[in-house]
C-alpha positions in Angstrom: -70.2 67.0 27.7 -69.3 65.0 30.8 -69.9 61.6 28.7 -67.3 63.2 26.1 -65.1 64.5 29.1 -64.8 60.8 30.4 -64.0 59.3 27.0 -61.2 61.9 26.8 -59.8 60.8 30.1 -60.3 57.1 29.3 -58.0 57.9 26.1 -55.5 59.3 28.1 -55.1 56.9 30.7 -54.8 54.1 28.0 -52.1 56.5 26.7 -50.4 56.4 29.9 -50.6 52.8 29.9 -49.3 51.9 26.8 -46.2 54.4 27.4 -45.4 52.4 30.6 -45.8 49.4 29.0 -43.0 50.7 26.1 -40.6 52.0 28.8 -40.9 48.3 30.8 -39.9 46.7 27.4 -37.4 49.2 26.9 -35.7 48.9 30.3 -36.1 45.1 30.1 -33.9 45.1 26.5 -31.2 47.3 27.9 -31.0 44.7 31.0 -30.4 41.8 28.9 -28.2 43.6 26.9 -26.4 44.6 30.0 -26.1 41.0 31.1 -24.7 40.0 28.0 -22.1 42.6 28.2 -20.9 41.3 31.6 -21.2 37.7 30.5 -18.9 37.7 27.6 -16.6 40.2 29.3 -16.2 37.7 31.8 -15.7 34.8 29.5 -13.3 37.1 27.6 -11.5 37.4 31.0 -11.5 34.0 32.0 -10.4 32.9 28.2 -7.5 35.4 28.2 -6.0 33.7 31.4 -6.3 30.5 29.9 -4.6 31.8 26.9 -1.9 32.6 28.8 -1.5 29.3 30.6 -1.3 27.6 27.4 0.9 30.0 25.7 4.2 27.9 26.9 2.5 24.5 25.7 2.6 23.5 21.6 2.1 25.7 18.9 -1.4 26.1 17.7 -3.5 26.1 20.7 -2.4 29.6 21.7 -3.6 30.7 18.1 -7.0 29.0 18.5 -7.4 29.9 22.0 -6.6 33.7 21.0 -9.3 34.0 18.4 -12.0 32.3 20.9 -10.8 35.0 23.5 -10.9 37.6 20.6 -14.5 36.5 19.5 -16.1 36.9 23.0 -14.3 40.1 23.7 -15.9 41.6 20.5 -19.4 40.6 21.5 -18.9 42.0 24.7 -17.7 45.2 23.1 -20.4 45.0 20.8 -23.2 44.5 23.5 -21.7 47.7 25.3 -22.1 49.5 22.3 -26.0 48.4 22.2 -26.6 49.1 25.5 -25.1 52.8 25.1 -27.3 53.4 22.1 -30.3 51.8 23.6 -30.1 54.2 26.8 -29.2 57.2 24.3 -31.9 57.0 22.0 -34.9 55.8 24.7 -38.0 57.8 23.9 -38.9 60.6 26.7 -41.0 58.9 29.5 -45.0 59.6 28.9 -44.0 62.0 25.9 -47.4 61.3 23.8 -49.5 61.5 26.9 -48.1 65.1 27.7 -48.2 65.8 23.8 -52.0 64.9 23.9 -52.6 66.7 27.3 -51.0 69.9 25.5 -53.2 69.8 22.8 -56.3 68.8 25.0 -55.3 72.4 27.0 -55.0 74.2 23.5 -58.5 72.6 22.2 -60.3 73.5 25.7 -58.6 77.3 25.6 -60.3 77.5 22.0 -56.8 77.6 20.1 -56.0 75.5 16.9 -54.0 72.5 18.2 
C-alpha cells in the first residue's frame, strides 16, 4: 500500500512539474509577442515622423514611406492582438494536477471518478 501511495505521489509531482513547464513556455511566448508589439509600434512612430519630414520632398517618397509605416503599424497591431488572445486563452495554472487530486480523493472516499 505504501508503494502505491509513493507511486501516486511521484506521478502527481511529475504532473506538477510538467504544468509548471507549460506555464513558463506560455509566459515566454507572451513576453516574446509583447516585445514584438513594442518594437514594431516604436518603428511605426519613427517612420511616421520620417514620413512627415519627407512629405515636403519629391512625389513618390511619401507613398513609399507611408506604405512601410503602415506595414510596421499593421505588424504591431497583429502582435497586440496575438498577445491579448494568448493571455485570454491560457490554461489555468495546475489545472490537470487539481483534477487528478480530486479524482484521487474521490477514489479514496470510495466514490466513482
